[in-house]
N, CA, C and O atoms as CSV, one atom per row, in Angstrom:
chain,resi,resn,atom,element,x,y,z
A,1,MET,N,N,0.836,-1.189,0.000
A,1,MET,CA,C,0.000,0.000,0.000
A,1,MET,C,C,0.877,1.247,0.000
A,1,MET,O,O,1.940,1.276,0.619
A,2,ASN,N,N,0.423,2.247,-0.687
A,2,ASN,CA,C,1.153,3.503,-0.739
A,2,ASN,C,C,0.681,4.438,0.359
A,2,ASN,O,O,-0.465,4.374,0.804
A,3,ILE,N,N,1.579,5.302,0.785
A,3,ILE,CA,C,1.221,6.322,1.766
A,3,ILE,C,C,0.230,7.276,1.117
A,3,ILE,O,O,0.474,7.780,0.021
A,4,SER,N,N,-0.900,7.526,1.801
A,4,SER,CA,C,-1.927,8.366,1.204
A,4,SER,C,C,-2.438,9.456,2.145
A,4,SER,O,O,-3.319,10.229,1.769
A,5,VAL,N,N,-1.897,9.529,3.362
A,5,VAL,CA,C,-2.368,10.489,4.351
A,5,VAL,C,C,-1.319,11.574,4.535
A,5,VAL,O,O,-0.194,11.299,4.954
A,6,GLY,N,N,-1.696,12.812,4.219
A,6,GLY,CA,C,-0.793,13.951,4.352
A,6,GLY,C,C,-0.647,14.394,5.802
A,6,GLY,O,O,-1.343,13.893,6.686
A,7,ARG,N,N,0.253,15.329,6.038
A,7,ARG,CA,C,0.589,15.771,7.399
A,7,ARG,C,C,-0.613,16.380,8.128
A,7,ARG,O,O,-0.887,16.020,9.273
A,8,THR,N,N,-1.327,17.293,7.477
A,8,THR,CA,C,-2.485,17.919,8.107
A,8,THR,C,C,-3.561,16.883,8.390
A,8,THR,O,O,-4.145,16.869,9.473
A,9,ASP,N,N,-3.818,16.037,7.440
A,9,ASP,CA,C,-4.791,14.947,7.593
A,9,ASP,C,C,-4.373,14.043,8.750
A,9,ASP,O,O,-5.208,13.625,9.551
A,10,GLN,N,N,-3.097,13.747,8.832
A,10,GLN,CA,C,-2.560,12.879,9.876
A,10,GLN,C,C,-2.799,13.492,11.262
A,10,GLN,O,O,-3.229,12.794,12.180
A,11,ILE,N,N,-2.529,14.769,11.413
A,11,ILE,CA,C,-2.702,15.441,12.702
A,11,ILE,C,C,-4.177,15.481,13.094
A,11,ILE,O,O,-4.523,15.215,14.245
A,12,LEU,N,N,-5.043,15.813,12.140
A,12,LEU,CA,C,-6.482,15.866,12.431
A,12,LEU,C,C,-7.041,14.502,12.812
A,12,LEU,O,O,-7.854,14.395,13.730
A,13,ARG,N,N,-6.609,13.463,12.109
A,13,ARG,CA,C,-7.055,12.104,12.432
A,13,ARG,C,C,-6.632,11.715,13.848
A,13,ARG,O,O,-7.413,11.132,14.599
A,14,PHE,N,N,-5.394,12.043,14.202
A,14,PHE,CA,C,-4.876,11.677,15.511
A,14,PHE,C,C,-5.639,12.387,16.625
A,14,PHE,O,O,-6.027,11.762,17.612
A,15,ILE,N,N,-5.855,13.692,16.466
A,15,ILE,CA,C,-6.566,14.469,17.486
A,15,ILE,C,C,-8.011,14.000,17.619
A,15,ILE,O,O,-8.497,13.799,18.732
A,16,LEU,N,N,-8.697,13.823,16.495
A,16,LEU,CA,C,-10.081,13.361,16.530
A,16,LEU,C,C,-10.176,11.950,17.124
A,16,LEU,O,O,-11.094,11.654,17.889
A,17,GLY,N,N,-9.230,11.090,16.770
A,17,GLY,CA,C,-9.204,9.738,17.318
A,17,GLY,C,C,-9.018,9.734,18.819
A,17,GLY,O,O,-9.709,9.005,19.530
A,18,LEU,N,N,-8.079,10.552,19.316
A,18,LEU,CA,C,-7.872,10.657,20.760
A,18,LEU,C,C,-9.117,11.182,21.457
A,18,LEU,O,O,-9.484,10.698,22.528
A,19,ALA,N,N,-9.768,12.171,20.854
A,19,ALA,CA,C,-10.983,12.731,21.442
A,19,ALA,C,C,-12.080,11.676,21.528
A,19,ALA,O,O,-12.734,11.544,22.563
A,20,LEU,N,N,-12.286,10.927,20.451
A,20,LEU,CA,C,-13.326,9.892,20.461
A,20,LEU,C,C,-13.054,8.819,21.513
A,20,LEU,O,O,-13.960,8.414,22.241
A,21,VAL,N,N,-11.820,8.367,21.590
A,21,VAL,CA,C,-11.471,7.354,22.580
A,21,VAL,C,C,-11.628,7.931,23.989
A,21,VAL,O,O,-12.131,7.255,24.886
A,22,GLY,N,N,-11.202,9.163,24.180
A,22,GLY,CA,C,-11.344,9.802,25.486
A,22,GLY,C,C,-12.801,9.949,25.892
A,22,GLY,O,O,-13.151,9.695,27.044
A,23,PHE,N,N,-13.654,10.357,24.957
A,23,PHE,CA,C,-15.082,10.488,25.254
A,23,PHE,C,C,-15.708,9.133,25.571
A,23,PHE,O,O,-16.617,9.041,26.396
A,24,THR,N,N,-15.227,8.104,24.927
A,24,THR,CA,C,-15.736,6.759,25.216
A,24,THR,C,C,-15.310,6.308,26.607
A,24,THR,O,O,-16.109,5.745,27.355
A,25,LEU,N,N,-14.050,6.558,26.949
A,25,LEU,CA,C,-13.546,6.145,28.257
A,25,LEU,C,C,-14.223,6.898,29.404
A,25,LEU,O,O,-14.379,6.352,30.496
A,26,THR,N,N,-14.624,8.149,29.160
A,26,THR,CA,C,-15.295,8.925,30.207
A,26,THR,C,C,-16.812,8.760,30.150
A,26,THR,O,O,-17.543,9.409,30.898
A,27,ASN,N,N,-17.271,7.900,29.270
A,27,ASN,CA,C,-18.692,7.562,29.149
A,27,ASN,C,C,-19.558,8.718,28.642
A,27,ASN,O,O,-20.751,8.767,28.942
A,28,TRP,N,N,-18.978,9.648,27.879
A,28,TRP,CA,C,-19.748,10.739,27.286
A,28,TRP,C,C,-20.502,10.265,26.059
A,28,TRP,O,O,-21.600,10.736,25.764
A,29,ILE,N,N,-19.897,9.329,25.353
A,29,ILE,CA,C,-20.539,8.778,24.160
A,29,ILE,C,C,-20.532,7.263,24.281
A,29,ILE,O,O,-19.857,6.702,25.144
A,30,GLY,N,N,-21.263,6.627,23.438
A,30,GLY,CA,C,-21.349,5.163,23.487
A,30,GLY,C,C,-20.077,4.495,23.007
A,30,GLY,O,O,-19.056,5.145,22.781
A,31,SER,N,N,-20.157,3.216,22.859
A,31,SER,CA,C,-18.989,2.427,22.491
A,31,SER,C,C,-18.548,2.654,21.047
A,31,SER,O,O,-17.468,2.203,20.664
A,32,TRP,N,N,-19.352,3.338,20.238
A,32,TRP,CA,C,-18.932,3.609,18.859
A,32,TRP,C,C,-17.714,4.533,18.814
A,32,TRP,O,O,-17.078,4.664,17.769
A,33,GLY,N,N,-17.395,5.156,19.907
A,33,GLY,CA,C,-16.219,6.022,19.966
A,33,GLY,C,C,-14.905,5.283,19.810
A,33,GLY,O,O,-13.862,5.895,19.582
A,34,TRP,N,N,-14.961,3.945,19.934
A,34,TRP,CA,C,-13.751,3.155,19.723
A,34,TRP,C,C,-13.285,3.225,18.269
A,34,TRP,O,O,-12.177,2.798,17.942
A,35,ILE,N,N,-14.132,3.762,17.411
A,35,ILE,CA,C,-13.725,4.004,16.024
A,35,ILE,C,C,-12.506,4.923,15.993
A,35,ILE,O,O,-11.741,4.923,15.028
A,36,GLY,N,N,-12.338,5.689,17.036
A,36,GLY,CA,C,-11.174,6.556,17.152
A,36,GLY,C,C,-9.860,5.796,17.045
A,36,GLY,O,O,-8.854,6.352,16.605
A,37,LEU,N,N,-9.862,4.539,17.443
A,37,LEU,CA,C,-8.639,3.726,17.322
A,37,LEU,C,C,-8.252,3.535,15.858
A,37,LEU,O,O,-7.069,3.467,15.524
A,38,ILE,N,N,-9.243,3.451,15.004
A,38,ILE,CA,C,-8.962,3.333,13.564
A,38,ILE,C,C,-8.325,4.621,13.062
A,38,ILE,O,O,-7.363,4.589,12.295
A,39,LEU,N,N,-8.866,5.756,13.498
A,39,LEU,CA,C,-8.295,7.038,13.083
A,39,LEU,C,C,-6.858,7.188,13.576
A,39,LEU,O,O,-5.992,7.664,12.842
A,40,ILE,N,N,-6.612,6.785,14.802
A,40,ILE,CA,C,-5.258,6.878,15.354
A,40,ILE,C,C,-4.300,5.979,14.577
A,40,ILE,O,O,-3.192,6.396,14.241
A,41,SER,N,N,-4.720,4.757,14.294
A,41,SER,CA,C,-3.822,3.832,13.587
A,41,SER,C,C,-3.555,4.290,12.151
A,41,SER,O,O,-2.423,4.181,11.679
A,42,THR,N,N,-4.569,4.800,11.447
A,42,THR,CA,C,-4.319,5.278,10.087
A,42,THR,C,C,-3.448,6.531,10.106
A,42,THR,O,O,-2.706,6.790,9.159
A,43,SER,N,N,-3.540,7.296,11.173
A,43,SER,CA,C,-2.679,8.466,11.318
A,43,SER,C,C,-1.222,8.055,11.512
A,43,SER,O,O,-0.322,8.635,10.905
A,44,ILE,N,N,-0.998,7.063,12.350
A,44,ILE,CA,C,0.368,6.607,12.625
A,44,ILE,C,C,0.977,5.919,11.400
A,44,ILE,O,O,2.142,6.142,11.071
A,45,LEU,N,N,0.181,5.082,10.730
A,45,LEU,CA,C,0.688,4.332,9.578
A,45,LEU,C,C,0.728,5.155,8.289
A,45,LEU,O,O,1.383,4.765,7.322
A,46,LYS,N,N,0.032,6.291,8.276
A,46,LYS,CA,C,-0.071,7.166,7.097
A,46,LYS,C,C,-0.720,6.468,5.904
A,46,LYS,O,O,-0.472,6.819,4.750
A,47,ILE,N,N,-1.547,5.483,6.200
A,47,ILE,CA,C,-2.244,4.739,5.144
A,47,ILE,C,C,-3.722,4.664,5.500
A,47,ILE,O,O,-4.080,4.268,6.609
A,48,CYS,N,N,-4.569,5.040,4.567
A,48,CYS,CA,C,-6.009,4.918,4.759
A,48,CYS,C,C,-6.549,3.990,3.683
A,48,CYS,O,O,-6.482,4.312,2.497
A,49,PRO,N,N,-7.086,2.839,4.083
A,49,PRO,CA,C,-7.610,1.890,3.096
A,49,PRO,C,C,-8.694,2.495,2.196
A,49,PRO,O,O,-8.755,2.176,1.009
A,50,LEU,N,N,-9.537,3.352,2.740
A,50,LEU,CA,C,-10.571,3.982,1.914
A,50,LEU,C,C,-9.955,4.933,0.894
A,50,LEU,O,O,-10.406,4.992,-0.250
A,51,TYR,N,N,-8.928,5.676,1.300
A,51,TYR,CA,C,-8.239,6.553,0.350
A,51,TYR,C,C,-7.638,5.728,-0.777
A,51,TYR,O,O,-7.713,6.114,-1.943
A,52,THR,N,N,-7.040,4.588,-0.427
A,52,THR,CA,C,-6.443,3.717,-1.438
A,52,THR,C,C,-7.517,3.176,-2.379
A,52,THR,O,O,-7.320,3.132,-3.593
A,53,LEU,N,N,-8.639,2.768,-1.823
A,53,LEU,CA,C,-9.734,2.223,-2.620
A,53,LEU,C,C,-10.276,3.251,-3.614
A,53,LEU,O,O,-10.530,2.928,-4.775
A,54,PHE,N,N,-10.451,4.490,-3.150
A,54,PHE,CA,C,-11.018,5.534,-4.003
A,54,PHE,C,C,-9.957,6.402,-4.678
A,54,PHE,O,O,-10.280,7.417,-5.295
A,55,LYS,N,N,-8.678,5.996,-4.557
A,55,LYS,CA,C,-7.553,6.693,-5.186
A,55,LYS,C,C,-7.479,8.158,-4.777
A,55,LYS,O,O,-7.297,9.045,-5.610
A,56,ILE,N,N,-7.626,8.391,-3.469
A,56,ILE,CA,C,-7.510,9.724,-2.890
A,56,ILE,C,C,-6.138,9.817,-2.241
A,56,ILE,O,O,-5.654,8.850,-1.653
A,57,ASN,N,N,-5.520,10.975,-2.348
A,57,ASN,CA,C,-4.212,11.190,-1.767
A,57,ASN,C,C,-4.180,12.613,-1.206
A,57,ASN,O,O,-4.390,13.572,-1.949
A,58,THR,N,N,-3.918,12.760,0.099
A,58,THR,CA,C,-3.873,14.088,0.698
A,58,THR,C,C,-2.437,14.580,0.891
A,58,THR,O,O,-2.202,15.566,1.589
A,59,ILE,N,N,-1.496,13.898,0.278
A,59,ILE,CA,C,-0.108,14.335,0.349
A,59,ILE,C,C,0.136,15.332,-0.774
A,59,ILE,O,O,-0.145,15.052,-1.939
A,60,GLY,N,N,0.660,16.491,-0.415
A,60,GLY,CA,C,0.992,17.477,-1.428
A,60,GLY,C,C,2.223,17.072,-2.206
A,60,GLY,O,O,2.934,16.153,-1.797
A,61,ASN,N,N,2.490,17.726,-3.305
A,61,ASN,CA,C,3.656,17.397,-4.148
A,61,ASN,C,C,4.975,17.560,-3.406
A,61,ASN,O,O,5.910,16.797,-3.649
A,62,LYS,N,N,5.074,18.542,-2.500
A,62,LYS,CA,C,6.321,18.812,-1.798
A,62,LYS,C,C,6.480,17.976,-0.534
A,62,LYS,O,O,7.554,17.975,0.068
A,63,GLU,N,N,5.440,17.267,-0.122
A,63,GLU,CA,C,5.426,16.621,1.181
A,63,GLU,C,C,5.871,15.158,1.164
A,63,GLU,O,O,5.865,14.525,2.219
A,64,ILE,N,N,6.239,14.616,0.063
A,64,ILE,CA,C,6.606,13.201,-0.022
A,64,ILE,C,C,7.933,12.970,0.671
A,64,ILE,O,O,8.950,13.572,0.323
A,65,ASN,N,N,7.905,12.060,1.688
A,65,ASN,CA,C,9.129,11.724,2.414
A,65,ASN,C,C,9.046,10.346,2.968
A,65,ASN,O,O,9.986,9.883,3.613
């Protein structure tokens, strides 16, 4: 799989994932907040299976590393 998650996308996924997991742990939202773990893992791995499936890439031309 190719890297498909850009830096800004990566940061937003990580923050949103942490928030969802945190809200689940504090019982603010239901157990669906564990979806945040998927966001965190795709942020760390820089790979999103849905982006790959739909041929979406949020990496800018200068950001490849």
